[in-house]
PyMOL commands that place a pseudoatom at each C-alpha (Angstrom):
pseudoatom trace, name=CA, resn=UNK, resi=1, chain=A, elem=C, hetatm=0, pos=[-11.068, 20.321, 29.453]
pseudoatom trace, name=CA, resn=UNK, resi=2, chain=A, elem=C, hetatm=0, pos=[-10.478, 22.030, 25.944]
pseudoatom trace, name=CA, resn=UNK, resi=3, chain=A, elem=C, hetatm=0, pos=[-11.496, 20.397, 22.922]
pseudoatom trace, name=CA, resn=UNK, resi=4, chain=A, elem=C, hetatm=0, pos=[-9.305, 20.140, 19.454]
pseudoatom trace, name=CA, resn=UNK, resi=5, chain=A, elem=C, hetatm=0, pos=[-10.643, 19.192, 15.940]
pseudoatom trace, name=CA, resn=UNK, resi=6, chain=A, elem=C, hetatm=0, pos=[-9.509, 16.145, 14.364]
pseudoatom trace, name=CA, resn=UNK, resi=7, chain=A, elem=C, hetatm=0, pos=[-8.129, 18.264, 11.719]
pseudoatom trace, name=CA, resn=UNK, resi=8, chain=A, elem=C, hetatm=0, pos=[-5.558, 19.791, 14.173]
pseudoatom trace, name=CA, resn=UNK, resi=9, chain=A, elem=C, hetatm=0, pos=[-4.525, 16.522, 15.729]
pseudoatom trace, name=CA, resn=UNK, resi=10, chain=A, elem=C, hetatm=0, pos=[-3.432, 15.363, 11.942]
pseudoatom trace, name=CA, resn=UNK, resi=11, chain=A, elem=C, hetatm=0, pos=[-1.713, 18.885, 11.033]
pseudoatom trace, name=CA, resn=UNK, resi=12, chain=A, elem=C, hetatm=0, pos=[2.399, 18.778, 11.527]
pseudoatom trace, name=CA, resn=UNK, resi=13, chain=A, elem=C, hetatm=0, pos=[3.200, 21.381, 14.224]
pseudoatom trace, name=CA, resn=UNK, resi=14, chain=A, elem=C, hetatm=0, pos=[4.833, 23.624, 11.919]
pseudoatom trace, name=CA, resn=UNK, resi=15, chain=A, elem=C, hetatm=0, pos=[1.428, 24.032, 10.435]
pseudoatom trace, name=CA, resn=UNK, resi=16, chain=A, elem=C, hetatm=0, pos=[0.149, 24.816, 13.857]
pseudoatom trace, name=CA, resn=UNK, resi=17, chain=A, elem=C, hetatm=0, pos=[-1.409, 21.207, 14.425]
pseudoatom trace, name=CA, resn=UNK, resi=18, chain=A, elem=C, hetatm=0, pos=[-0.303, 18.717, 17.269]
pseudoatom trace, name=CA, resn=UNK, resi=19, chain=A, elem=C, hetatm=0, pos=[1.756, 16.406, 14.810]
pseudoatom trace, name=CA, resn=UNK, resi=20, chain=A, elem=C, hetatm=0, pos=[-0.056, 13.548, 15.487]
pseudoatom trace, name=CA, resn=UNK, resi=21, chain=A, elem=C, hetatm=0, pos=[-0.505, 12.321, 11.939]
pseudoatom trace, name=CA, resn=UNK, resi=22, chain=A, elem=C, hetatm=0, pos=[-3.243, 10.108, 10.490]
pseudoatom trace, name=CA, resn=UNK, resi=23, chain=A, elem=C, hetatm=0, pos=[-3.327, 6.874, 12.083]
pseudoatom trace, name=CA, resn=UNK, resi=24, chain=A, elem=C, hetatm=0, pos=[-5.181, 5.183, 9.271]
pseudoatom trace, name=CA, resn=UNK, resi=25, chain=A, elem=C, hetatm=0, pos=[-2.678, 6.489, 7.058]
pseudoatom trace, name=CA, resn=UNK, resi=26, chain=A, elem=C, hetatm=0, pos=[-0.060, 4.964, 9.254]
pseudoatom trace, name=CA, resn=UNK, resi=27, chain=A, elem=C, hetatm=0, pos=[-1.625, 1.421, 9.049]
pseudoatom trace, name=CA, resn=UNK, resi=28, chain=A, elem=C, hetatm=0, pos=[-1.878, 1.366, 5.459]
pseudoatom trace, name=CA, resn=UNK, resi=29, chain=A, elem=C, hetatm=0, pos=[1.981, 2.341, 5.091]
pseudoatom trace, name=CA, resn=UNK, resi=30, chain=A, elem=C, hetatm=0, pos=[2.854, -0.633, 7.362]
pseudoatom trace, name=CA, resn=UNK, resi=31, chain=A, elem=C, hetatm=0, pos=[0.536, -3.186, 5.715]
pseudoatom trace, name=CA, resn=UNK, resi=32, chain=A, elem=C, hetatm=0, pos=[2.322, -1.806, 2.007]
pseudoatom trace, name=CA, resn=UNK, resi=33, chain=A, elem=C, hetatm=0, pos=[5.678, -2.406, 3.372]
pseudoatom trace, name=CA, resn=UNK, resi=34, chain=A, elem=C, hetatm=0, pos=[4.533, -6.133, 3.533]
pseudoatom trace, name=CA, resn=UNK, resi=35, chain=A, elem=C, hetatm=0, pos=[4.304, -6.277, -0.208]
pseudoatom trace, name=CA, resn=UNK, resi=36, chain=A, elem=C, hetatm=0, pos=[7.265, -4.298, -0.838]
pseudoatom trace, name=CA, resn=UNK, resi=37, chain=A, elem=C, hetatm=0, pos=[9.336, -6.696, 1.279]
pseudoatom trace, name=CA, resn=UNK, resi=38, chain=A, elem=C, hetatm=0, pos=[7.716, -9.355, -1.015]
pseudoatom trace, name=CA, resn=UNK, resi=39, chain=A, elem=C, hetatm=0, pos=[9.060, -7.562, -4.095]
pseudoatom trace, name=CA, resn=UNK, resi=40, chain=A, elem=C, hetatm=0, pos=[12.419, -7.298, -3.209]
pseudoatom trace, name=CA, resn=UNK, resi=41, chain=A, elem=C, hetatm=0, pos=[13.550, -9.991, -1.317]
pseudoatom trace, name=CA, resn=UNK, resi=42, chain=A, elem=C, hetatm=0, pos=[12.678, -13.096, -3.634]
pseudoatom trace, name=CA, resn=UNK, resi=43, chain=A, elem=C, hetatm=0, pos=[14.571, -15.628, -1.716]
pseudoatom trace, name=CA, resn=UNK, resi=44, chain=A, elem=C, hetatm=0, pos=[13.152, -15.097, 1.852]
pseudoatom trace, name=CA, resn=UNK, resi=45, chain=A, elem=C, hetatm=0, pos=[11.333, -17.947, 3.457]
pseudoatom trace, name=CA, resn=UNK, resi=46, chain=A, elem=C, hetatm=0, pos=[8.144, -16.607, 3.905]
pseudoatom trace, name=CA, resn=UNK, resi=47, chain=A, elem=C, hetatm=0, pos=[8.204, -15.289, 0.244]
pseudoatom trace, name=CA, resn=UNK, resi=48, chain=A, elem=C, hetatm=0, pos=[8.934, -18.805, -1.165]
pseudoatom trace, name=CA, resn=UNK, resi=49, chain=A, elem=C, hetatm=0, pos=[5.519, -20.098, 0.585]
pseudoatom trace, name=CA, resn=UNK, resi=50, chain=A, elem=C, hetatm=0, pos=[3.523, -17.147, -0.302]
pseudoatom trace, name=CA, resn=UNK, resi=51, chain=A, elem=C, hetatm=0, pos=[4.362, -17.758, -4.143]
pseudoatom trace, name=CA, resn=UNK, resi=52, chain=A, elem=C, hetatm=0, pos=[3.694, -21.528, -3.503]
pseudoatom trace, name=CA, resn=UNK, resi=53, chain=A, elem=C, hetatm=0, pos=[0.220, -20.561, -2.228]
pseudoatom trace, name=CA, resn=UNK, resi=54, chain=A, elem=C, hetatm=0, pos=[-0.799, -17.707, -4.410]
pseudoatom trace, name=CA, resn=UNK, resi=55, chain=A, elem=C, hetatm=0, pos=[1.465, -17.732, -7.646]
pseudoatom trace, name=CA, resn=UNK, resi=56, chain=A, elem=C, hetatm=0, pos=[4.680, -16.226, -8.733]
pseudoatom trace, name=CA, resn=UNK, resi=57, chain=A, elem=C, hetatm=0, pos=[3.550, -12.805, -8.242]
pseudoatom trace, name=CA, resn=UNK, resi=58, chain=A, elem=C, hetatm=0, pos=[1.900, -13.507, -4.648]
pseudoatom trace, name=CA, resn=UNK, resi=59, chain=A, elem=C, hetatm=0, pos=[-1.507, -12.502, -6.467]
pseudoatom trace, name=CA, resn=UNK, resi=60, chain=A, elem=C, hetatm=0, pos=[-0.483, -8.632, -6.038]
pseudoatom trace, name=CA, resn=UNK, resi=61, chain=A, elem=C, hetatm=0, pos=[-1.170, -7.884, -9.637]
pseudoatom trace, name=CA, resn=UNK, resi=62, chain=A, elem=C, hetatm=0, pos=[-4.659, -9.999, -9.897]
pseudoatom trace, name=CA, resn=UNK, resi=63, chain=A, elem=C, hetatm=0, pos=[-7.098, -7.693, -9.786]
pseudoatom trace, name=CA, resn=UNK, resi=64, chain=A, elem=C, hetatm=0, pos=[-9.843, -10.524, -10.019]
pseudoatom trace, name=CA, resn=UNK, resi=65, chain=A, elem=C, hetatm=0, pos=[-8.419, -12.410, -7.126]
pseudoatom trace, name=CA, resn=UNK, resi=66, chain=A, elem=C, hetatm=0, pos=[-11.164, -12.653, -4.296]
pseudoatom trace, name=CA, resn=UNK, resi=67, chain=A, elem=C, hetatm=0, pos=[-10.136, -13.256, -0.486]
pseudoatom trace, name=CA, resn=UNK, resi=68, chain=A, elem=C, hetatm=0, pos=[-10.353, -16.691, -0.141]
pseudoatom trace, name=CA, resn=UNK, resi=69, chain=A, elem=C, hetatm=0, pos=[-9.032, -17.041, 3.152]
pseudoatom trace, name=CA, resn=UNK, resi=70, chain=A, elem=C, hetatm=0, pos=[-8.363, -15.571, 6.605]
pseudoatom trace, name=CA, resn=UNK, resi=71, chain=A, elem=C, hetatm=0, pos=[-4.457, -15.336, 6.131]
pseudoatom trace, name=CA, resn=UNK, resi=72, chain=A, elem=C, hetatm=0, pos=[-2.779, -12.060, 6.676]
pseudoatom trace, name=CA, resn=UNK, resi=73, chain=A, elem=C, hetatm=0, pos=[-1.507, -11.999, 3.394]
pseudoatom trace, name=CA, resn=UNK, resi=74, chain=A, elem=C, hetatm=0, pos=[-4.908, -12.469, 1.976]
pseudoatom trace, name=CA, resn=UNK, resi=75, chain=A, elem=C, hetatm=0, pos=[-6.163, -9.415, 4.060]
pseudoatom trace, name=CA, resn=UNK, resi=76, chain=A, elem=C, hetatm=0, pos=[-3.325, -7.411, 3.026]
pseudoatom trace, name=CA, resn=UNK, resi=77, chain=A, elem=C, hetatm=0, pos=[-4.179, -7.726, -0.571]
pseudoatom trace, name=CA, resn=UNK, resi=78, chain=A, elem=C, hetatm=0, pos=[-7.685, -7.083, 0.030]
pseudoatom trace, name=CA, resn=UNK, resi=79, chain=A, elem=C, hetatm=0, pos=[-6.583, -3.646, 2.114]
pseudoatom trace, name=CA, resn=UNK, resi=80, chain=A, elem=C, hetatm=0, pos=[-4.612, -2.825, -1.121]
pseudoatom trace, name=CA, resn=UNK, resi=81, chain=A, elem=C, hetatm=0, pos=[-7.166, -3.653, -3.625]
pseudoatom trace, name=CA, resn=UNK, resi=82, chain=A, elem=C, hetatm=0, pos=[-9.966, -1.807, -1.587]
pseudoatom trace, name=CA, resn=UNK, resi=83, chain=A, elem=C, hetatm=0, pos=[-7.879, 1.489, -1.514]
pseudoatom trace, name=CA, resn=UNK, resi=84, chain=A, elem=C, hetatm=0, pos=[-7.306, 0.697, -5.296]
pseudoatom trace, name=CA, resn=UNK, resi=85, chain=A, elem=C, hetatm=0, pos=[-11.323, 0.575, -6.076]
pseudoatom trace, name=CA, resn=UNK, resi=86, chain=A, elem=C, hetatm=0, pos=[-11.661, 3.913, -4.256]
pseudoatom trace, name=CA, resn=UNK, resi=87, chain=A, elem=C, hetatm=0, pos=[-9.221, 5.733, -6.217]
pseudoatom trace, name=CA, resn=UNK, resi=88, chain=A, elem=C, hetatm=0, pos=[-5.599, 5.083, -4.496]
pseudoatom trace, name=CA, resn=UNK, resi=89, chain=A, elem=C, hetatm=0, pos=[-3.461, 2.782, -6.639]
pseudoatom trace, name=CA, resn=UNK, resi=90, chain=A, elem=C, hetatm=0, pos=[-0.323, 2.289, -4.436]
pseudoatom trace, name=CA, resn=UNK, resi=91, chain=A, elem=C, hetatm=0, pos=[0.871, -0.432, -6.905]
pseudoatom trace, name=CA, resn=UNK, resi=92, chain=A, elem=C, hetatm=0, pos=[1.261, 2.026, -9.499]
pseudoatom trace, name=CA, resn=UNK, resi=93, chain=A, elem=C, hetatm=0, pos=[4.068, 4.165, -7.687]
pseudoatom trace, name=CA, resn=UNK, resi=94, chain=A, elem=C, hetatm=0, pos=[5.884, 1.015, -7.782]
pseudoatom trace, name=CA, resn=UNK, resi=95, chain=A, elem=C, hetatm=0, pos=[8.210, 0.830, -11.112]
pseudoatom trace, name=CA, resn=UNK, resi=96, chain=A, elem=C, hetatm=0, pos=[10.170, -1.804, -12.651]
pseudoatom trace, name=CA, resn=UNK, resi=97, chain=A, elem=C, hetatm=0, pos=[13.683, -1.273, -13.090]
pseudoatom trace, name=CA, resn=UNK, resi=98, chain=A, elem=C, hetatm=0, pos=[14.919, -3.369, -16.224]
pseudoatom trace, name=CA, resn=UNK, resi=99, chain=A, elem=C, hetatm=0, pos=[18.413, -5.175, -15.388]
pseudoatom trace, name=CA, resn=UNK, resi=100, chain=A, elem=C, hetatm=0, pos=[18.785, -8.817, -17.249]
pseudoatom trace, name=CA, resn=UNK, resi=101, chain=A, elem=C, hetatm=0, pos=[14.839, -8.248, -18.043]
pseudoatom trace, name=CA, resn=UNK, resi=102, chain=A, elem=C, hetatm=0, pos=[14.373, -11.988, -16.572]
pseudoatom trace, name=CA, resn=UNK, resi=103, chain=A, elem=C, hetatm=0, pos=[11.833, -11.292, -14.340]
pseudoatom trace, name=CA, resn=UNK, resi=104, chain=A, elem=C, hetatm=0, pos=[9.684, -8.485, -15.815]
pseudoatom trace, name=CA, resn=UNK, resi=105, chain=A, elem=C, hetatm=0, pos=[6.818, -9.707, -18.095]
pseudoatom trace, name=CA, resn=UNK, resi=106, chain=A, elem=C, hetatm=0, pos=[7.314, -8.014, -21.474]
pseudoatom trace, name=CA, resn=UNK, resi=107, chain=A, elem=C, hetatm=0, pos=[3.370, -7.079, -22.035]
pseudoatom trace, name=CA, resn=UNK, resi=108, chain=A, elem=C, hetatm=0, pos=[1.858, -7.093, -18.537]
pseudoatom trace, name=CA, resn=UNK, resi=109, chain=A, elem=C, hetatm=0, pos=[4.107, -4.748, -16.541]
pseudoatom trace, name=CA, resn=UNK, resi=110, chain=A, elem=C, hetatm=0, pos=[5.008, -1.434, -16.807]
pseudoatom trace, name=CA, resn=UNK, resi=111, chain=A, elem=C, hetatm=0, pos=[8.446, -0.953, -17.074]
pseudoatom trace, name=CA, resn=UNK, resi=112, chain=A, elem=C, hetatm=0, pos=[9.014, 1.131, -20.397]
pseudoatom trace, name=CA, resn=UNK, resi=113, chain=A, elem=C, hetatm=0, pos=[6.769, 4.311, -20.280]
pseudoatom trace, name=CA, resn=UNK, resi=114, chain=A, elem=C, hetatm=0, pos=[3.788, 4.964, -18.142]
pseudoatom trace, name=CA, resn=UNK, resi=115, chain=A, elem=C, hetatm=0, pos=[1.611, 1.775, -19.286]
pseudoatom trace, name=CA, resn=UNK, resi=116, chain=A, elem=C, hetatm=0, pos=[1.685, -1.994, -19.979]
pseudoatom trace, name=CA, resn=UNK, resi=117, chain=A, elem=C, hetatm=0, pos=[3.020, -2.352, -23.838]
pseudoatom trace, name=CA, resn=UNK, resi=118, chain=A, elem=C, hetatm=0, pos=[-0.244, -4.706, -24.341]
pseudoatom trace, name=CA, resn=UNK, resi=119, chain=A, elem=C, hetatm=0, pos=[-2.077, -1.667, -23.750]
pseudoatom trace, name=CA, resn=UNK, resi=120, chain=A, elem=C, hetatm=0, pos=[-0.059, 0.572, -26.118]
pseudoatom trace, name=CA, resn=UNK, resi=121, chain=A, elem=C, hetatm=0, pos=[0.217, -2.198, -28.775]
pseudoatom trace, name=CA, resn=UNK, resi=122, chain=A, elem=C, hetatm=0, pos=[-3.079, -4.326, -28.116]
pseudoatom trace, name=CA, resn=UNK, resi=123, chain=A, elem=C, hetatm=0, pos=[-2.915, -5.907, -31.928]
pseudoatom trace, name=CA, resn=UNK, resi=124, chain=A, elem=C, hetatm=0, pos=[0.818, -6.842, -31.763]
pseudoatom trace, name=CA, resn=UNK, resi=125, chain=A, elem=C, hetatm=0, pos=[0.208, -8.107, -28.167]
pseudoatom trace, name=CA, resn=UNK, resi=126, chain=A, elem=C, hetatm=0, pos=[-2.990, -10.768, -29.592]
pseudoatom trace, name=CA, resn=UNK, resi=127, chain=A, elem=C, hetatm=0, pos=[-0.254, -11.890, -32.433]
pseudoatom trace, name=CA, resn=UNK, resi=128, chain=A, elem=C, hetatm=0, pos=[2.267, -12.903, -29.962]
pseudoatom trace, name=CA, resn=UNK, resi=129, chain=A, elem=C, hetatm=0, pos=[2.708, -16.758, -29.536]
pseudoatom trace, name=CA, resn=UNK, resi=130, chain=A, elem=C, hetatm=0, pos=[3.818, -16.097, -25.544]
pseudoatom trace, name=CA, resn=UNK, resi=131, chain=A, elem=C, hetatm=0, pos=[1.759, -13.108, -24.134]
pseudoatom trace, name=CA, resn=UNK, resi=132, chain=A, elem=C, hetatm=0, pos=[3.702, -14.281, -20.927]
pseudoatom trace, name=CA, resn=UNK, resi=133, chain=A, elem=C, hetatm=0, pos=[7.156, -13.796, -22.372]
pseudoatom trace, name=CA, resn=UNK, resi=134, chain=A, elem=C, hetatm=0, pos=[9.883, -11.500, -20.430]
pseudoatom trace, name=CA, resn=UNK, resi=135, chain=A, elem=C, hetatm=0, pos=[11.716, -8.611, -21.431]
pseudoatom trace, name=CA, resn=UNK, resi=136, chain=A, elem=C, hetatm=0, pos=[14.817, -10.376, -22.186]
pseudoatom trace, name=CA, resn=UNK, resi=137, chain=A, elem=C, hetatm=0, pos=[13.413, -12.699, -24.756]
pseudoatom trace, name=CA, resn=UNK, resi=138, chain=A, elem=C, hetatm=0, pos=[11.725, -9.572, -26.862]
pseudoatom trace, name=CA, resn=UNK, resi=139, chain=A, elem=C, hetatm=0, pos=[13.988, -6.636, -26.427]
pseudoatom trace, name=CA, resn=UNK, resi=140, chain=A, elem=C, hetatm=0, pos=[16.684, -8.147, -28.859]
pseudoatom trace, name=CA, resn=UNK, resi=141, chain=A, elem=C, hetatm=0, pos=[14.683, -9.351, -31.250]
pseudoatom trace, name=CA, resn=UNK, resi=142, chain=A, elem=C, hetatm=0, pos=[15.515, -8.711, -34.819]
pseudoatom trace, name=CA, resn=UNK, resi=143, chain=A, elem=C, hetatm=0, pos=[12.560, -10.306, -36.926]
pseudoatom trace, name=CA, resn=UNK, resi=144, chain=A, elem=C, hetatm=0, pos=[9.375, -10.279, -34.900]
pseudoatom trace, name=CA, resn=UNK, resi=145, chain=A, elem=C, hetatm=0, pos=[7.902, -13.315, -37.274]
pseudoatom trace, name=CA, resn=UNK, resi=146, chain=A, elem=C, hetatm=0, pos=[9.282, -15.632, -35.281]
pseudoatom trace, name=CA, resn=UNK, resi=147, chain=A, elem=C, hetatm=0, pos=[7.574, -14.932, -32.123]
pseudoatom trace, name=CA, resn=UNK, resi=148, chain=A, elem=C, hetatm=0, pos=[4.026, -14.150, -34.005]
pseudoatom trace, name=CA, resn=UNK, resi=149, chain=A, elem=C, hetatm=0, pos=[1.324, -16.394, -35.119]
pseudoatom trace, name=CA, resn=UNK, resi=150, chain=A, elem=C, hetatm=0, pos=[0.989, -14.762, -38.506]
pseudoatom trace, name=CA, resn=UNK, resi=151, chain=A, elem=C, hetatm=0, pos=[2.641, -12.389, -40.825]
pseudoatom trace, name=CA, resn=UNK, resi=152, chain=A, elem=C, hetatm=0, pos=[1.621, -8.490, -39.536]
pseudoatom trace, name=CA, resn=UNK, resi=153, chain=A, elem=C, hetatm=0, pos=[-0.744, -7.044, -41.909]
pseudoatom trace, name=CA, resn=UNK, resi=154, chain=A, elem=C, hetatm=0, pos=[0.071, -3.399, -43.266]
pseudoatom trace, name=CA, resn=UNK, resi=155, chain=A, elem=C, hetatm=0, pos=[-2.107, -0.898, -41.912]
pseudoatom trace, name=CA, resn=UNK, resi=156, chain=A, elem=C, hetatm=0, pos=[-2.653, -0.338, -38.065]
pseudoatom trace, name=CA, resn=UNK, resi=157, chain=A, elem=C, hetatm=0, pos=[-0.904, -3.595, -37.491]
pseudoatom trace, name=CA, resn=UNK, resi=158, chain=A, elem=C, hetatm=0, pos=[2.664, -2.827, -39.107]
pseudoatom trace, name=CA, resn=UNK, resi=159, chain=A, elem=C, hetatm=0, pos=[2.633, 0.723, -37.909]
pseudoatom trace, name=CA, resn=UNK, resi=160, chain=A, elem=C, hetatm=0, pos=[2.276, -0.745, -33.964]
pseudoatom trace, name=CA, resn=UNK, resi=161, chain=A, elem=C, hetatm=0, pos=[5.054, -3.264, -34.792]
pseudoatom trace, name=CA, resn=UNK, resi=162, chain=A, elem=C, hetatm=0, pos=[6.868, -0.354, -35.853]
pseudoatom trace, name=CA, resn=UNK, resi=163, chain=A, elem=C, hetatm=0, pos=[6.230, 1.901, -33.058]
pseudoatom trace, name=CA, resn=UNK, resi=164, chain=A, elem=C, hetatm=0, pos=[6.788, -0.816, -30.720]
pseudoatom trace, name=CA, resn=UNK, resi=165, chain=A, elem=C, hetatm=0, pos=[10.466, -1.517, -32.044]
pseudoatom trace, name=CA, resn=UNK, resi=166, chain=A, elem=C, hetatm=0, pos=[11.138, 2.114, -31.991]
pseudoatom trace, name=CA, resn=UNK, resi=167, chain=A, elem=C, hetatm=0, pos=[10.263, 2.379, -28.294]
pseudoatom trace, name=CA, resn=UNK, resi=168, chain=A, elem=C, hetatm=0, pos=[12.485, -0.776, -27.099]
pseudoatom trace, name=CA, resn=UNK, resi=169, chain=A, elem=C, hetatm=0, pos=[15.401, 0.202, -29.515]
pseudoatom trace, name=CA, resn=UNK, resi=170, chain=A, elem=C, hetatm=0, pos=[17.278, 1.709, -27.241]
pseudoatom trace, name=CA, resn=UNK, resi=171, chain=A, elem=C, hetatm=0, pos=[16.594, -0.642, -23.761]
pseudoatom trace, name=CA, resn=UNK, resi=172, chain=A, elem=C, hetatm=0, pos=[20.177, -2.210, -22.777]
pseudoatom trace, name=CA, resn=UNK, resi=173, chain=A, elem=C, hetatm=0, pos=[20.009, -4.973, -20.788]
pseudoatom trace, name=CA, resn=UNK, resi=174, chain=A, elem=C, hetatm=0, pos=[22.650, -5.593, -17.881]
pseudoatom trace, name=CA, resn=UNK, resi=175, chain=A, elem=C, hetatm=0, pos=[24.056, -8.612, -15.749]
pseudoatom trace, name=CA, resn=UNK, resi=176, chain=A, elem=C, hetatm=0, pos=[22.245, -6.856, -12.768]
pseudoatom trace, name=CA, resn=UNK, resi=177, chain=A, elem=C, hetatm=0, pos=[19.066, -8.457, -11.914]
pseudoatom trace, name=CA, resn=UNK, resi=178, chain=A, elem=C, hetatm=0, pos=[15.712, -6.595, -12.244]
pseudoatom trace, name=CA, resn=UNK, resi=179, chain=A, elem=C, hetatm=0, pos=[14.287, -4.639, -9.426]
pseudoatom trace, name=CA, resn=UNK, resi=180, chain=A, elem=C, hetatm=0, pos=[11.546, -1.995, -8.349]
pseudoatom trace, name=CA, resn=UNK, resi=181, chain=A, elem=C, hetatm=0, pos=[11.898, 1.668, -7.806]
pseudoatom trace, name=CA, resn=UNK, resi=182, chain=A, elem=C, hetatm=0, pos=[9.461, 3.530, -5.376]
pseudoatom trace, name=CA, resn=UNK, resi=183, chain=A, elem=C, hetatm=0, pos=[8.118, 6.697, -7.279]
pseudoatom trace, name=CA, resn=UNK, resi=184, chain=A, elem=C, hetatm=0, pos=[7.887, 8.964, -4.419]
pseudoatom trace, name=CA, resn=UNK, resi=185, chain=A, elem=C, hetatm=0, pos=[11.727, 7.844, -3.157]
pseudoatom trace, name=CA, resn=UNK, resi=186, chain=A, elem=C, hetatm=0, pos=[13.709, 6.109, -6.102]
pseudoatom trace, name=CA, resn=UNK, resi=187, chain=A, elem=C, hetatm=0, pos=[16.985, 6.714, -3.891]
pseudoatom trace, name=CA, resn=UNK, resi=188, chain=A, elem=C, hetatm=0, pos=[15.549, 4.843, -1.089]
pseudoatom trace, name=CA, resn=UNK, resi=189, chain=A, elem=C, hetatm=0, pos=[12.853, 2.798, -2.320]
pseudoatom trace, name=CA, resn=UNK, resi=190, chain=A, elem=C, hetatm=0, pos=[9.748, 2.469, -0.052]
pseudoatom trace, name=CA, resn=UNK, resi=191, chain=A, elem=C, hetatm=0, pos=[9.736, 3.679, 3.269]
pseudoatom trace, name=CA, resn=UNK, resi=192, chain=A, elem=C, hetatm=0, pos=[6.863, 4.330, 5.837]
pseudoatom trace, name=CA, resn=UNK, resi=193, chain=A, elem=C, hetatm=0, pos=[8.180, 7.925, 5.961]
pseudoatom trace, name=CA, resn=UNK, resi=194, chain=A, elem=C, hetatm=0, pos=[8.248, 8.457, 2.203]
pseudoatom trace, name=CA, resn=UNK, resi=195, chain=A, elem=C, hetatm=0, pos=[4.619, 6.931, 1.984]
pseudoatom trace, name=CA, resn=UNK, resi=196, chain=A, elem=C, hetatm=0, pos=[3.566, 9.495, 4.860]
pseudoatom trace, name=CA, resn=UNK, resi=197, chain=A, elem=C, hetatm=0, pos=[5.192, 12.156, 3.244]
pseudoatom trace, name=CA, resn=UNK, resi=198, chain=A, elem=C, hetatm=0, pos=[3.113, 11.228, -0.108]
pseudoatom trace, name=CA, resn=UNK, resi=199, chain=A, elem=C, hetatm=0, pos=[-0.181, 10.746, 1.577]
pseudoatom trace, name=CA, resn=UNK, resi=200, chain=A, elem=C, hetatm=0, pos=[-0.288, 12.823, 4.839]
pseudoatom trace, name=CA, resn=UNK, resi=201, chain=A, elem=C, hetatm=0, pos=[-2.125, 15.417, 6.105]
pseudoatom trace, name=CA, resn=UNK, resi=202, chain=A, elem=C, hetatm=0, pos=[-0.239, 18.906, 5.404]
pseudoatom trace, name=CA, resn=UNK, resi=203, chain=A, elem=C, hetatm=0, pos=[0.655, 18.846, 1.947]
pseudoatom trace, name=CA, resn=UNK, resi=204, chain=A, elem=C, hetatm=0, pos=[-1.136, 19.694, -1.154]
pseudoatom trace, name=CA, resn=UNK, resi=205, chain=A, elem=C, hetatm=0, pos=[0.114, 16.796, -3.015]
pseudoatom trace, name=CA, resn=UNK, resi=206, chain=A, elem=C, hetatm=0, pos=[-0.853, 14.188, -0.715]
pseudoatom trace, name=CA, resn=UNK, resi=207, chain=A, elem=C, hetatm=0, pos=[-4.493, 12.142, -0.958]
pseudoatom trace, name=CA, resn=UNK, resi=208, chain=A, elem=C, hetatm=0, pos=[-6.999, 13.464, 1.171]
pseudoatom trace, name=CA, resn=UNK, resi=209, chain=A, elem=C, hetatm=0, pos=[-8.842, 10.131, 1.773]
pseudoatom trace, name=CA, resn=UNK, resi=210, chain=A, elem=C, hetatm=0, pos=[-5.936, 8.702, 3.946]
pseudoatom trace, name=CA, resn=UNK, resi=211, chain=A, elem=C, hetatm=0, pos=[-5.942, 11.716, 6.358]
pseudoatom trace, name=CA, resn=UNK, resi=212, chain=A, elem=C, hetatm=0, pos=[-9.699, 12.268, 6.986]
pseudoatom trace, name=CA, resn=UNK, resi=213, chain=A, elem=C, hetatm=0, pos=[-11.354, 10.311, 9.707]
pseudoatom trace, name=CA, resn=UNK, resi=214, chain=A, elem=C, hetatm=0, pos=[-13.974, 8.331, 8.283]
pseudoatom trace, name=CA, resn=UNK, resi=215, chain=A, elem=C, hetatm=0, pos=[-13.314, 9.358, 4.515]
pseudoatom trace, name=CA, resn=UNK, resi=216, chain=A, elem=C, hetatm=0, pos=[-11.795, 6.036, 3.572]
pseudoatom trace, name=CA, resn=UNK, resi=217, chain=A, elem=C, hetatm=0, pos=[-11.874, 2.325, 5.077]
pseudoatom trace, name=CA, resn=UNK, resi=218, chain=A, elem=C, hetatm=0, pos=[-10.107, -0.892, 4.482]
pseudoatom trace, name=CA, resn=UNK, resi=219, chain=A, elem=C, hetatm=0, pos=[-12.555, -3.671, 3.627]
for i in range(1, 219): cmd.bond("trace and resi %d" % i, "trace and resi %d" % (i + 1))
show_as sticks, trace
zoom trace
């Protein structure tokens, strides 16, 4: 019997390995596929049940949510959060694509730029009467005084409002529903294959903790 190193098991055949791939990375990809289905198929019955139990977004974006039950969905959320705590934020690769702007939270979600607007313009966010507002209710505003608790003061507040208006002025809404893009494959969206391409074992662009045995484990 000849022994083969674990690394050689994982490396692709093109690079001299056995091409088995990381079973751990495959498992993570299959789990995350359920979150992707949740985000894309809002009319499915099982998704309606999840929303009833865990809220509109199924607890996906709630970092403070603890595992309150032993349900499969709760287990998936805990697994994804565990990876994020270790520096692998898979949800950050899910990017909002603006359609009619109805289902995208203006302040909380990443839809314009690389950060939530509440982080970029915190003073205006604190002044907003409805911090849970959607994109559709804000991008067409001509006078922000109607939605703010008080008049914007000069200095930093005035500068932040001006910068915010400048940032969103070219946003054009359509009749299409809002959707999601997977940054590793914008054309096809999330697939397990695209996930393994991004987090596999035989490329420097991939994240090693998902490919090295014992390095990262799900909670």
